[in-house]
GULOLO-408347 format. One line per 10 residues: number of its first residue (from 1); for each residue y, z, x of N, C-alpha, C, CB. Coordinates in steps of 0.02 Angstrom, whole numbers. Last residue first. Glycine has a CB too. Example, Ala and Ser with C-alpha at 12.3 -4.5 7.8 and 13.67 -1.06 7.14 Angstrom:
BEGIN
2) -112 354 642 -53 357 684 2 394 645 -30 286 704; -284 390 660 -225 390 615 -165 390 660 -224 452 565
END
This chain:
BEGIN
372) 2510 -370 -660 2544 -359 -724 2569 -287 -728 2497 -374 -783; 2542 -440 -503 2508 -389 -541 2547 -377 -605 2501 -324 -501; 2571 -618 -490 2590 -548 -483 2549 -502 -525 2663 -539 -500; 2484 -733 -402 2501 -715 -470 2513 -640 -469 2444 -734 -521; 2504 -849 -270 2504 -779 -292 2523 -773 -365 2553 -737 -250; 2394 -967 -214 2457 -957 -250 2455 -889 -282 2469 -1012 -304; 2293 -1043 -126 2324 -978 -115 2393 -972 -147 2329 -964 -42; 2171 -1120 -232 2230 -1125 -189 2266 -1058 -184 2278 -1179 -216; 2003 -1057 -226 2062 -1082 -261 2121 -1081 -215 2076 -1040 -324; 1834 -1107 -180 1894 -1065 -175 1951 -1096 -213 1914 -1054 -102
362) 1694 -1140 -288 1745 -1161 -239 1803 -1112 -237 1771 -1232 -256; 1526 -1095 -298 1594 -1082 -323 1644 -1101 -269 1602 -1007 -342; 1395 -1109 -264 1437 -1169 -260 1507 -1158 -287 1404 -1225 -296; 1335 -985 -283 1335 -1015 -216 1383 -1073 -209 1265 -1037 -199; 1321 -922 -402 1389 -925 -374 1391 -958 -306 1418 -855 -369; 1190 -917 -436 1233 -955 -480 1303 -964 -452 1237 -921 -548; 1134 -828 -345 1124 -900 -334 1171 -942 -377 1052 -919 -349; 1135 -690 -321 1197 -725 -339 1192 -800 -331 1254 -699 -295; 1034 -612 -268 1046 -610 -340 1107 -647 -364 1051 -540 -362; 1002 -625 -137 1051 -574 -153 1070 -575 -227 1114 -584 -111
352) 891 -682 -19 897 -666 -91 948 -610 -102 828 -646 -120; 864 -710 112 926 -737 84 938 -718 12 926 -811 90; 806 -618 243 795 -630 172 861 -650 140 765 -566 136; 786 -688 408 821 -647 358 804 -667 287 896 -652 368; 706 -696 537 688 -724 472 720 -683 416 610 -725 463; 762 -631 642 741 -700 653 724 -735 587 681 -703 699; 779 -505 593 839 -546 605 821 -619 616 877 -519 666; 646 -465 591 682 -470 528 745 -513 538 702 -400 502; 619 -462 728 582 -508 685 617 -518 618 511 -483 673; 701 -358 771 714 -426 795 679 -478 751 691 -433 867
342) 634 -252 709 701 -270 687 719 -341 709 754 -220 713; 519 -253 785 513 -265 713 581 -282 683 484 -203 678; 564 -224 916 540 -292 900 534 -305 825 473 -303 932; 678 -138 981 646 -133 915 623 -203 893 694 -102 862; 732 -171 1101 700 -106 1096 661 -99 1031 752 -51 1100; 789 -295 1077 734 -291 1124 696 -225 1117 760 -299 1196; 891 -256 991 838 -299 966 777 -297 1012 863 -371 958; 968 -183 1084 939 -149 1025 882 -190 997 993 -137 971; 1004 -283 1172 963 -228 1197 932 -190 1139 1006 -181 1239; 1087 -362 1095 1022 -388 1114 976 -333 1139 1029 -442 1167
332) 1201 -277 1087 1161 -294 1028 1092 -319 1045 1197 -345 987; 1280 -259 1197 1229 -209 1184 1184 -226 1125 1261 -144 1172; 1414 -339 1125 1389 -311 1188 1341 -254 1173 1448 -286 1233; 1367 -451 997 1400 -390 1016 1372 -365 1083 1393 -335 961; 1281 -551 974 1350 -571 990 1394 -511 1005 1380 -612 933; 1164 -498 930 1168 -516 1000 1238 -538 1021 1118 -570 1016; 1177 -486 790 1189 -427 833 1198 -445 907 1131 -380 827; 1235 -580 675 1208 -594 742 1221 -534 788 1239 -660 771; 1210 -610 506 1232 -560 556 1196 -573 621 1218 -488 531; 1264 -730 397 1211 -714 446 1240 -668 499 1182 -780 479
322) 1371 -766 318 1319 -723 290 1262 -706 336 1292 -754 229; 1448 -846 406 1427 -870 340 1367 -831 314 1411 -945 343; 1417 -741 527 1434 -812 522 1405 -839 458 1408 -852 584; 1471 -599 608 1441 -624 547 1463 -696 540 1461 -580 483; 1536 -626 726 1477 -582 729 1437 -591 664 1498 -508 739; 1623 -738 796 1595 -732 729 1530 -692 730 1582 -802 698; 1757 -682 893 1684 -696 894 1656 -687 824 1647 -650 945; 1889 -641 889 1874 -712 894 1801 -731 895 1905 -738 954; 1879 -502 870 1912 -530 930 1889 -602 942 1897 -487 992; 1763 -536 757 1787 -479 795 1813 -505 862 1730 -425 806
312) 1750 -605 605 1769 -623 673 1798 -562 707 1819 -683 673; 1633 -627 489 1675 -574 516 1687 -589 590 1643 -503 507; 1604 -720 346 1607 -722 419 1654 -667 440 1631 -793 445; 1501 -693 200 1561 -682 241 1549 -701 314 1582 -610 237; 1428 -727 75 1421 -762 139 1483 -755 183 1408 -836 126; 1536 -667 -49 1472 -698 -34 1477 -737 32 1449 -744 -91; 1609 -514 -86 1618 -578 -52 1550 -604 -32 1664 -571 10; 1669 -411 -213 1611 -434 -176 1622 -505 -150 1549 -431 -219; 1762 -273 -240 1769 -345 -231 1710 -367 -188 1839 -365 -198; 1735 -138 -354 1720 -173 -290 1736 -247 -295 1646 -163 -271
302) 1814 4 -412 1801 -67 -425 1790 -102 -358 1861 -100 -465; 1833 133 -364 1799 124 -428 1782 52 -445 1840 153 -483; 1809 214 -203 1849 184 -255 1808 173 -318 1879 118 -231; 1710 287 -134 1713 214 -125 1759 179 -175 1644 185 -132; 1857 346 -52 1795 308 -47 1747 334 -101 1763 315 24; 2021 336 -124 1965 373 -97 1905 327 -92 1948 435 -142; 2121 297 -220 2137 311 -149 2084 355 -117 2206 344 -143; 2084 165 -327 2074 235 -311 2083 246 -237 2005 259 -333; 2037 17 -311 2055 56 -370 2038 130 -360 2017 29 -432; 1900 -31 -200 1968 -35 -228 1975 10 -289 1986 -108 -246
292) 1813 -80 -63 1819 -24 -110 1891 -22 -135 1799 44 -74; 1737 -239 -37 1796 -196 -31 1791 -141 -82 1861 -237 -40; 1589 -305 41 1627 -281 -17 1685 -235 3 1581 -244 -65; 1483 -439 77 1535 -394 103 1573 -369 42 1584 -430 155; 1323 -507 93 1372 -474 49 1419 -430 89 1335 -432 -5; 1234 -550 184 1267 -602 144 1320 -573 97 1216 -641 105; 1169 -441 238 1228 -467 273 1264 -523 236 1208 -492 340; 1127 -322 112 1112 -386 142 1175 -413 178 1087 -437 89; 1170 -209 46 1145 -201 114 1129 -266 149 1085 -159 113; 1200 -239 -85 1256 -237 -37 1232 -229 35 1301 -179 -54
282) 1093 -226 -171 1103 -291 -137 1156 -289 -83 1122 -343 -187; 1100 -92 -227 1048 -113 -180 1066 -174 -139 984 -127 -218; 1194 -63 -322 1164 -7 -286 1112 -27 -235 1133 39 -333; 1229 -179 -385 1278 -148 -342 1251 -91 -302 1335 -124 -383; 1112 -197 -462 1128 -244 -409 1177 -212 -359 1158 -309 -438; 1129 -94 -555 1074 -91 -508 1086 -138 -448 1008 -111 -543; 1242 -141 -621 1242 -74 -592 1188 -69 -539 1232 -21 -647; 1205 -266 -671 1254 -262 -617 1255 -194 -583 1324 -279 -643; 1071 -336 -720 1092 -266 -716 1140 -258 -657 1030 -217 -709; 1072 -473 -736 1024 -434 -774 1045 -360 -776 954 -441 -744
272) 1160 -528 -645 1181 -521 -715 1134 -478 -756 1187 -589 -746; 1090 -542 -525 1138 -487 -532 1157 -475 -605 1200 -501 -492; 918 -576 -537 986 -601 -545 1033 -542 -558 990 -652 -603; 811 -501 -414 833 -506 -483 904 -535 -485 831 -438 -518; 790 -482 -278 759 -539 -311 784 -551 -382 685 -530 -312; 862 -448 -132 868 -429 -203 847 -488 -245 942 -405 -220; 817 -392 25 813 -448 -21 815 -423 -93 750 -488 -9; 851 -341 172 871 -319 105 872 -379 58 940 -284 106; 833 -377 300 773 -368 260 788 -350 188 729 -316 290; 954 -376 365 930 -440 339 864 -436 302 923 -488 396
262) 1077 -263 354 1003 -263 353 977 -328 323 976 -203 314; 1211 -245 342 1185 -256 410 1110 -266 412 1204 -198 454; 1348 -288 234 1279 -270 245 1257 -285 316 1234 -306 196; 1517 -227 267 1467 -279 250 1397 -252 262 1479 -343 291; 1666 -149 201 1612 -157 249 1562 -207 223 1578 -89 264; 1829 -77 175 1780 -130 165 1724 -124 217 1813 -200 170; 1950 21 81 1912 3 140 1864 -54 124 1873 63 169; 2048 37 -28 2032 89 21 2002 63 85 1985 138 -10; 2182 -13 -110 2122 -42 -82 2103 2 -22 2132 -118 -60; 2268 32 -255 2247 53 -189 2183 17 -169 2237 130 -186
252) 2312 9 -383 2316 -46 -335 2296 -27 -263 2385 -73 -334; 2295 128 -461 2268 63 -482 2262 13 -425 2310 34 -536; 2252 284 -428 2299 233 -403 2269 164 -413 2316 245 -328; 2193 364 -582 2192 349 -510 2242 294 -493 2121 328 -487; 2138 409 -707 2199 437 -679 2206 425 -605 2203 509 -694; 2032 354 -773 2016 403 -720 2078 433 -688 1974 371 -667; 2092 269 -866 2038 313 -887 2027 370 -837 1973 274 -895; 2182 195 -789 2207 241 -840 2154 292 -860 2230 202 -902; 2093 123 -709 2142 168 -678 2168 218 -728 2200 128 -648; 2023 50 -806 1987 97 -763 2036 147 -731 1949 59 -707
242) 2128 -25 -868 2085 19 -907 2051 71 -863 2032 -22 -944; 2187 -99 -764 2227 -54 -805 2183 -2 -839 2267 -93 -858; 2077 -175 -720 2108 -126 -676 2150 -75 -715 2152 -161 -624; 2057 -252 -837 2004 -209 -811 2033 -155 -765 1951 -251 -774; 2176 -323 -845 2159 -276 -899 2105 -227 -876 2135 -314 -961; 2166 -402 -730 2219 -353 -735 2204 -301 -789 2286 -386 -751; 2054 -481 -766 2053 -439 -706 2106 -384 -711 2065 -482 -644; 2100 -546 -881 2041 -503 -885 2038 -455 -825 1977 -545 -889; 2206 -622 -830 2220 -570 -881 2162 -521 -885 2232 -603 -950; 2133 -706 -746 2183 -660 -717 2198 -604 -766 2247 -699 -699
232) 2058 -776 -842 2024 -734 -793 2073 -684 -761 1992 -778 -739; 2160 -843 -914 2113 -798 -948 2080 -750 -899 2061 -838 -986; 2222 -922 -818 2260 -869 -852 2215 -819 -885 2307 -900 -904; 2117 -943 -672 2140 -963 -739 2178 -906 -771 2081 -985 -784; 2191 -874 -523 2136 -906 -559 2162 -931 -625 2076 -858 -568; 2233 -734 -429 2245 -804 -442 2182 -834 -472 2266 -843 -378; 2310 -572 -432 2252 -615 -437 2275 -686 -448 2206 -593 -494; 2391 -448 -324 2382 -488 -384 2320 -531 -380 2443 -531 -395; 2393 -349 -228 2456 -383 -245 2450 -425 -309 2478 -427 -189; 2328 -198 -182 2315 -257 -224 2382 -286 -245 2271 -238 -286
222) 2350 -141 -17 2372 -139 -86 2352 -204 -121 2449 -128 -91; 2327 -150 120 2291 -100 81 2313 -93 9 2297 -35 114; 2417 -256 157 2414 -191 191 2386 -136 145 2484 -172 215; 2385 -343 20 2440 -335 68 2440 -264 95 2507 -351 36; 2282 -460 -57 2285 -395 -26 2344 -394 23 2219 -378 10; 2226 -541 -203 2271 -540 -146 2285 -469 -124 2337 -575 -163; 2081 -624 -259 2120 -562 -259 2163 -562 -196 2073 -498 -261; 2040 -769 -352 2060 -739 -288 2096 -673 -301 2105 -788 -247; 1911 -844 -442 1966 -796 -443 1977 -770 -372 1951 -737 -492; 1835 -981 -528 1853 -947 -465 1913 -901 -474 1868 -999 -411
212) 1786 -942 -700 1795 -986 -643 1814 -947 -581 1847 -1038 -657; 1762 -842 -789 1741 -909 -808 1744 -956 -748 1784 -936 -864; 1698 -681 -738 1750 -732 -742 1720 -799 -761 1788 -737 -675; 1652 -519 -802 1634 -584 -774 1691 -634 -785 1569 -611 -806; 1662 -353 -767 1698 -407 -799 1679 -472 -764 1775 -396 -797; 1571 -202 -792 1579 -265 -756 1618 -315 -799 1511 -295 -737; 1572 -96 -877 1571 -82 -805 1587 -144 -764 1503 -53 -785; 1587 -61 -1013 1616 -122 -985 1626 -115 -910 1684 -138 -1020; 1591 118 -992 1579 59 -1033 1616 -1 -1003 1602 71 -1106; 1548 183 -828 1588 182 -889 1571 119 -929 1665 184 -872
202) 1520 288 -690 1494 236 -734 1531 240 -800 1417 242 -744; 1581 313 -525 1580 331 -596 1551 272 -635 1651 350 -622; 1523 256 -408 1555 321 -407 1556 352 -477 1627 316 -379; 1479 129 -413 1429 181 -417 1457 250 -412 1378 171 -363; 1579 36 -420 1555 53 -353 1498 104 -354 1613 81 -313; 1586 -102 -540 1599 -35 -514 1567 -23 -447 1574 16 -563; 1651 -272 -526 1604 -222 -549 1618 -155 -515 1531 -244 -535; 1705 -433 -567 1724 -368 -541 1674 -318 -568 1797 -348 -561; 1646 -600 -525 1651 -540 -567 1685 -484 -529 1582 -518 -591; 1632 -709 -436 1618 -717 -507 1628 -658 -552 1550 -738 -515
192) 1659 -657 -304 1600 -698 -320 1583 -692 -394 1540 -676 -277; 1826 -682 -248 1777 -641 -285 1719 -685 -307 1810 -607 -345; 1902 -703 -101 1869 -743 -153 1815 -700 -186 1839 -808 -124; 2050 -633 -52 1978 -619 -56 1950 -659 -115 1964 -543 -65; 2182 -644 69 2154 -660 3 2078 -653 5 2174 -731 -19; 2282 -523 156 2255 -590 146 2229 -600 76 2199 -603 195; 2275 -384 271 2309 -424 220 2276 -492 215 2385 -431 237; 2254 -219 334 2228 -286 321 2265 -319 264 2154 -283 306; 2277 -85 352 2305 -130 402 2282 -202 393 2288 -105 472; 2207 -19 253 2281 -14 253 2314 -60 304 2301 57 266
182) 2071 -14 245 2103 -77 226 2178 -76 234 2086 -94 155; 1952 49 361 2010 61 318 2049 -4 306 2056 114 350; 1786 7 352 1847 -9 389 1907 4 343 1847 -83 415; 1642 113 344 1696 74 311 1758 66 355 1715 108 246; 1508 87 456 1561 132 434 1618 92 403 1588 174 494; 1388 -32 391 1423 3 445 1478 46 415 1452 -47 496; 1234 -23 297 1303 -44 306 1333 -6 365 1345 -31 241; 1103 26 295 1115 -44 276 1187 -67 279 1089 -54 208; 965 119 319 1033 113 343 1052 39 335 1041 136 418; 869 131 163 878 114 234 952 114 254 846 46 248
172) 956 281 161 894 249 179 883 189 134 834 299 174; 1092 374 226 1068 318 185 999 298 208 1117 257 188; 1131 544 231 1097 488 263 1076 436 212 1035 513 302; 1291 616 216 1226 603 185 1195 542 218 1233 593 107; 1415 609 265 1365 641 308 1295 635 279 1383 715 319; 1512 458 253 1476 513 221 1426 543 269 1441 489 157; 1666 428 339 1598 410 320 1566 470 287 1556 387 383; 1788 474 382 1784 406 357 1715 384 337 1809 361 407; 1758 573 532 1791 558 469 1773 487 446 1867 565 476; 1706 590 656 1686 639 606 1717 627 538 1705 709 629
162) 1765 487 731 1693 485 716 1673 532 660 1654 501 779; 1925 443 655 1882 476 705 1809 478 683 1907 548 717; 1944 278 578 1954 350 581 1911 381 636 1937 382 514; 2012 125 642 1954 164 622 1968 239 627 1894 146 665; 2095 7 610 2119 73 629 2066 122 605 2190 90 600; 2088 -163 652 2053 -104 627 2083 -39 654 1979 -107 645; 2208 -271 603 2188 -233 662 2153 -170 639 2249 -216 708; 2170 -417 503 2201 -353 518 2178 -325 584 2187 -304 463; 2150 -535 371 2159 -521 442 2191 -452 451 2203 -576 475; 2059 -641 266 2090 -576 273 2092 -559 348 2051 -521 233
152) 2012 -755 163 2044 -755 228 2086 -692 234 2088 -819 239; 1900 -845 59 1923 -780 84 1956 -789 153 1865 -729 88; 1845 -967 21 1917 -962 31 1943 -894 52 1950 -981 -29; 1710 -987 15 1747 -995 -47 1821 -980 -41 1718 -951 -100; 1653 -958 138 1657 -1028 118 1699 -1039 55 1588 -1055 106; 1761 -831 212 1699 -851 178 1707 -923 155 1683 -804 117; 1821 -709 332 1826 -771 294 1762 -781 255 1840 -832 341; 1912 -590 417 1857 -599 370 1870 -663 331 1850 -538 322; 1952 -536 579 1966 -583 525 1903 -590 483 1989 -653 553; 2029 -420 685 1970 -438 646 1991 -484 590 1933 -374 618
142) 2088 -375 847 2098 -408 783 2031 -423 751 2139 -472 791; 2048 -289 947 2120 -303 940 2135 -337 874 2144 -347 997; 1924 -161 938 1945 -230 925 2021 -235 919 1913 -256 862; 1870 -38 950 1904 -64 1009 1931 -135 999 1856 -63 1068; 1810 -15 828 1858 35 852 1899 8 911 1821 98 873; 1719 -117 820 1778 -120 777 1833 -72 803 1760 -102 705; 1626 -69 913 1658 -133 924 1722 -139 882 1611 -191 907; 1586 50 851 1619 53 916 1656 -12 931 1567 66 971; 1527 -2 736 1585 42 730 1623 46 796 1563 112 708; 1420 -72 796 1472 -108 758 1535 -66 752 1446 -126 687
132) 1347 34 851 1373 -20 894 1429 -57 859 1316 -68 914; 1310 106 738 1352 137 789 1385 85 834 1311 186 832; 1228 11 675 1287 38 642 1336 67 692 1267 91 590; 1127 -2 771 1171 -59 757 1235 -36 721 1134 -111 713; 1068 125 763 1098 102 826 1146 44 815 1043 82 876; 1022 120 634 1070 173 653 1106 152 717 1033 242 663; 933 17 647 994 5 609 1045 61 617 976 -3 535; 834 75 726 865 13 748 932 2 712 819 -47 735; 787 185 655 830 197 713 865 134 736 791 227 770; 698 129 563 762 157 540 811 164 598 751 225 506
122) 603 -13 578 625 48 612 695 70 591 623 38 687; 555 -72 416 580 -86 484 611 -23 514 631 -143 483; 527 -39 283 478 -22 335 503 -33 406 416 -62 324; 623 -80 190 602 -10 192 560 9 253 563 5 132; 642 -214 223 700 -171 211 680 -98 219 728 -184 140; 519 -273 225 551 -259 289 612 -215 282 569 -323 323; 448 -182 83 468 -242 119 496 -223 188 521 -283 79; 427 -67 12 372 -94 51 388 -156 91 315 -108 7; 548 -47 -54 522 5 -10 468 -21 37 495 63 -51; 559 -165 -130 608 -150 -78 581 -99 -28 673 -125 -109
112) 446 -149 -215 454 -208 -174 502 -196 -116 478 -265 -215; 467 -29 -282 411 -34 -236 418 -93 -189 346 -39 -275; 646 2 -284 582 -13 -314 529 -21 -260 586 -77 -357; 758 38 -213 754 58 -283 686 45 -315 806 24 -322; 818 98 -80 758 59 -94 736 77 -165 700 72 -41; 912 187 -57 935 125 -88 878 75 -93 993 96 -47; 912 364 -61 873 302 -54 907 244 -91 802 311 -80; 988 484 33 994 446 -29 959 380 -18 1070 436 -49; 951 640 103 941 567 107 949 538 38 870 550 136; 997 776 198 1001 746 131 998 670 139 1065 768 93
102) 962 917 273 952 846 284 946 813 216 887 832 329; 1091 1041 265 1029 1012 240 1023 940 264 1025 1016 162; 1216 1088 297 1158 1119 328 1091 1095 304 1162 1191 318; 1314 1088 144 1303 1077 216 1237 1108 239 1361 1106 256; 1292 1007 -15 1293 1068 25 1280 1053 99 1242 1119 0; 1402 891 -87 1337 901 -56 1340 962 -10 1316 837 -16; 1510 818 -167 1479 883 -181 1409 889 -153 1477 895 -255; 1559 688 -89 1593 748 -113 1549 810 -115 1620 735 -182; 1499 571 -62 1561 583 -27 1592 650 -45 1610 527 -42; 1387 572 -144 1376 572 -71 1441 584 -32 1347 505 -50
92) 1378 570 -280 1408 630 -250 1406 629 -174 1372 692 -274; 1318 450 -315 1381 469 -347 1417 525 -309 1367 492 -418; 1199 455 -242 1250 405 -225 1318 425 -253 1229 335 -251; 1133 557 -309 1146 563 -238 1200 515 -215 1083 551 -199; 1122 504 -438 1161 563 -427 1180 571 -354 1124 625 -452; 1030 403 -442 1100 385 -432 1144 445 -418 1126 348 -493; 883 443 -347 924 450 -408 995 430 -392 921 521 -437; 806 506 -252 783 443 -282 818 440 -350 704 439 -288; 856 600 -125 880 578 -190 852 509 -205 957 577 -192; 782 730 -41 780 657 -50 804 641 -120 709 628 -37
82) 814 857 68 824 835 -1 826 759 -2 889 866 -31; 738 982 167 755 911 159 763 896 85 700 865 191; 719 1115 148 742 1093 213 770 1022 209 685 1096 265; 765 1214 3 733 1157 36 760 1145 105 742 1094 -6; 836 1307 -66 770 1327 -43 734 1273 -2 727 1346 -102; 950 1243 -108 957 1299 -61 890 1319 -30 989 1359 -96; 898 1158 -204 919 1130 -140 925 1185 -87 987 1093 -147; 881 1247 -310 822 1217 -279 840 1187 -211 793 1162 -325; 1015 1275 -337 971 1330 -319 909 1302 -284 950 1370 -382; 1059 1148 -375 1086 1178 -314 1042 1236 -290 1158 1203 -325
72) 995 1133 -496 975 1091 -440 1000 1121 -375 1002 1020 -449; 1064 1226 -573 992 1235 -564 967 1194 -505 954 1216 -628; 1195 1172 -572 1182 1237 -541 1107 1246 -526 1207 1294 -585; 1214 999 -530 1197 1051 -579 1178 1116 -543 1140 1028 -625; 1346 944 -424 1275 957 -432 1263 1009 -486 1244 981 -366; 1478 847 -498 1454 903 -458 1379 910 -470 1491 969 -475; 1506 740 -575 1556 756 -524 1533 814 -479 1622 773 -556; 1443 614 -680 1428 671 -636 1482 679 -583 1360 661 -603; 1445 522 -783 1508 554 -764 1498 613 -717 1544 576 -825; 1317 480 -812 1366 430 -788 1431 460 -764 1381 381 -843
62) 1176 555 -763 1239 573 -795 1293 525 -770 1259 648 -781; 1006 554 -774 1064 514 -755 1124 534 -797 1049 438 -763; 879 661 -704 905 616 -755 960 572 -729 929 656 -815; 818 740 -615 890 751 -623 921 704 -674 925 743 -556; 674 820 -591 700 766 -633 774 781 -646 660 761 -701; 612 863 -439 659 884 -491 684 823 -527 717 926 -461; 475 925 -341 511 870 -373 556 898 -427 463 817 -402; 420 980 -182 444 996 -249 481 936 -276 491 1059 -247; 302 1000 -56 339 954 -98 357 985 -165 298 890 -110; 285 1027 108 283 1065 45 330 1029 -4 303 1141 54
52) 195 909 210 257 939 186 244 978 121 310 886 175; 93 836 267 91 908 270 155 943 249 73 930 338; 86 703 250 119 726 311 120 802 317 190 699 314; 35 692 124 -8 672 180 21 696 246 -17 596 181; 150 729 52 92 774 53 44 757 110 54 770 -15; 228 617 77 252 683 97 194 732 100 306 709 48; 153 515 17 161 516 90 184 585 114 211 462 112; 165 552 -120 99 547 -87 105 552 -12 65 480 -106; 303 547 -139 266 610 -150 200 608 -113 255 623 -226; 327 411 -113 359 462 -71 322 529 -79 434 469 -90
42) 252 346 -213 238 333 -143 266 388 -98 266 265 -122; 311 396 -331 240 408 -318 224 399 -244 196 362 -360; 443 346 -319 430 418 -322 358 433 -303 445 446 -391; 412 208 -324 446 237 -266 433 312 -263 523 223 -269; 356 189 -449 314 179 -390 347 209 -327 300 105 -379; 452 197 -547 411 256 -535 369 250 -472 366 268 -594; 612 127 -497 547 124 -530 503 182 -508 512 56 -514; 783 157 -539 727 167 -494 662 156 -531 729 238 -462; 833 98 -669 865 92 -603 813 98 -548 920 145 -595; 799 127 -801 803 58 -780 834 47 -712 842 21 -829
32) 770 247 -857 842 230 -853 853 160 -824 878 281 -810; 636 264 -843 660 244 -910 734 225 -909 649 300 -961; 607 320 -722 608 247 -727 637 223 -793 539 219 -717; 711 463 -684 653 431 -715 663 356 -724 639 463 -783; 765 508 -527 789 481 -591 731 444 -624 851 434 -581; 736 654 -426 722 586 -448 753 571 -517 648 573 -450; 731 738 -281 770 735 -343 767 663 -368 845 759 -332; 621 822 -193 633 753 -212 667 754 -281 565 712 -214; 627 929 -59 642 924 -130 657 851 -145 702 971 -151; 519 996 60 557 938 39 565 938 -37 522 873 62
22) 495 1105 190 501 1101 117 546 1041 100 531 1167 88; 376 1086 324 443 1090 297 443 1080 222 490 1039 331; 246 1062 366 263 1130 344 333 1137 316 254 1177 400; 286 937 484 234 972 445 257 1043 429 166 973 484; 451 870 472 397 899 511 350 938 466 426 946 566; 563 732 455 520 783 424 464 805 471 490 758 359; 674 650 474 646 688 531 602 746 506 703 716 575; 729 562 384 736 634 370 711 678 426 700 651 306; 695 440 458 762 455 431 772 530 422 773 418 364; 563 450 503 615 422 547 686 437 524 607 348 553
12) 487 516 402 479 531 474 539 510 515 416 497 500; 535 471 275 522 541 289 523 556 364 456 563 259; 552 330 287 604 373 257 595 445 279 602 368 181; 429 291 339 490 277 376 547 322 352 509 202 370; 345 328 232 338 362 297 401 352 339 277 335 335; 390 237 137 398 308 124 392 348 190 346 333 73; 348 118 197 419 130 186 433 204 175 445 90 128; 212 139 189 243 131 255 318 142 251 228 61 284; 196 140 52 183 202 90 213 198 160 107 215 94; 216 9 14 268 58 -2 258 123 36 270 71 -77
2) 99 -56 45 155 -64 90 209 -12 77 184 -133 84; -60 0 43 0 0 0 62 0 45 0 62 -48
END
């Protein structure tokens, strides 16, 4: 069962679990349509085979969760390791997590993802790549983001200190680099057909689809406006108005951006089937780059998703039309050499990201439409 290999990778390599330790698995039942039951079963089985003391807790799903339930916190206090197979972990990863615990949030939502190269490839390889990318951005004089549909954003990365700007909760698999603050970036972003949430809060009409191409304009970390058909521009502005008013947040704040780093992250379902689920898994593929917007905090409330980005770090296309080339970074080839299974994944990346209908969307002319 390939999923067991992914479960072992999560427990042994990510959580650093040792025989006799207490692990709490906080899970969201499959009836909510997000995680499937096979992931829970595989992780429980592997944890027991590894000699761990296993407890499980059904945490359900609360679209408006802002804190850990008291009963769950009591169970967490008794555990050495906490694994979230639930959106709750993602919702609270930047805020309400107790210190001193090894806390892992899984983005392998089903048996296929857990048992694929996404779940089974050496976890340490992608931790090393994340660190290498962050270091490269930290020392970069300029970074440019483009895409075939017309994205063109330029800035000088002003990365926060190592202890800031990222969550201390461990992602499994490690699938993105540290967010790049957007306050020093300006340009235009070609949206791939829709606006959707970030997984921070869930609300009615979570996603707005467009009829045609739409550009978002960014000026030093502020949303300046949208360009597209009158109907699509009106829909985008109305969506921002509604979400910002509902949550009482800074409508036009663009917080940060990052891209996927894991070429084993294949999302086979069309995004339209479940945008919430798509947003919780597909972002780890290098073919997706997303901005955190609407709210002066990570991860914001509305994401801008870019298909097949190129990321030019000091003139070098480290991402080239959705393909991440670690060897183009100093030290990148050494990581691939140290982890042959990761090198194999990079040699044969999974191109499935659930957005095939938008592959041929053309960019639009760079004409600014003011924010309403």
